[in-house]
C-alpha positions in Angstrom: -60.3 -6.3 34.7 -63.9 -6.6 36.0 -64.5 -10.0 37.5 -68.2 -11.1 37.3 -69.1 -14.1 39.3 -71.6 -16.6 37.9 -74.2 -15.3 40.3 -74.0 -11.7 39.2 -75.9 -10.4 36.3 -74.4 -7.8 34.0 -75.6 -5.8 31.0 -73.5 -3.9 28.4 -75.3 -0.8 27.3 -74.8 0.6 23.8 -76.7 3.8 22.8 -77.2 3.9 19.1 -78.1 6.5 16.5 -77.4 5.5 12.8 -74.6 3.0 13.7 -75.4 0.3 11.1 -71.9 0.4 9.7 -70.3 -0.3 13.2 -72.8 -2.5 14.9 -71.9 -5.9 13.6 -68.2 -5.4 14.4 -68.9 -4.0 17.9 -71.3 -6.9 18.6 -68.8 -9.5 17.5 -66.0 -7.8 19.6 -68.3 -7.9 22.7 -69.2 -11.5 22.1 -65.5 -12.5 21.7 -65.0 -11.5 25.4 -68.3 -11.6 27.1 -71.6 -13.5 27.2 -73.3 -10.8 29.2 -76.6 -9.3 28.1 -76.3 -6.4 25.6 -78.8 -3.6 25.7 -79.1 -1.3 22.7 -80.8 2.0 23.3 -81.8 3.4 19.9 -82.8 7.0 19.3 -84.8 6.5 16.1 -82.1 5.5 13.6 -83.0 5.8 10.0 -80.0 3.9 8.4 -80.9 0.3 9.1 -79.6 0.2 12.7 -83.0 -0.8 14.1 -83.4 -3.7 11.6 -79.9 -4.9 12.5 -80.6 -4.8 16.2 -83.8 -6.8 15.6 -81.9 -9.4 13.7 -79.4 -9.7 16.5 -82.3 -10.0 19.0 -83.7 -13.0 17.0 -80.3 -14.8 16.9 -79.1 -14.0 20.4 -81.6 -14.1 23.3 -79.2 -12.0 25.4 -79.6 -9.0 23.1 -82.2 -6.5 24.4 -83.3 -3.1 23.1 -85.1 0.1 24.0 -86.4 1.7 20.8 -87.0 5.3 21.8 -88.3 6.5 18.4 -86.6 9.9 18.2 -83.3 11.5 19.0 -83.3 12.2 22.8 -79.6 12.4 23.5 -76.9 10.3 25.1 -77.6 11.3 28.7 -81.2 10.3 28.6 -80.3 7.1 26.8 -78.1 6.1 29.7 -80.7 7.2 32.2 -83.3 5.0 30.4 -80.8 2.1 30.4 -80.1 2.5 34.1 -83.9 2.5 34.8 -84.3 -0.7 32.7 -81.3 -2.4 34.3 -82.5 -1.7 37.8 -86.0 -3.0 37.0 -84.5 -6.1 35.5 -82.3 -6.8 38.5 -78.9 -6.3 36.8 -76.1 -5.9 39.3 -73.5 -4.6 36.9 -73.9 -2.1 34.1 -71.2 -1.5 31.6 -71.3 1.6 29.3 -69.8 1.4 25.8 -70.1 3.5 22.6 -71.6 1.8 19.6 -69.2 3.5 17.2 -66.4 1.1 18.2 -64.3 3.7 20.0 -64.1 1.8 23.3 -61.9 -1.3 23.6 -64.5 -4.0 24.0 -61.7 -6.4 24.7 -61.2 -4.7 28.1 -64.7 -5.6 29.3 
């Protein structure tokens, strides 16, 4: 298990594209085990995912987002997330799928 000391900053990255049905559950599962920042990287979802991310951002100041406007792919989503994380000074970056396929409890 990854041990994050109180002086290290971590961000959990979740690329999204039309994940409205999974997002609330994934968010709650993360929050059950971690208070780290969460960065959603959305590729222009059209199913309400963007609105849900914005709601999460208003209720949890540790939720961040990159809204990319169009489908650009998973690889570039992670690349953009890494660039953001480095610029923000995060020391730890954790990748997870927004569809719930990763065991968030192992963060």
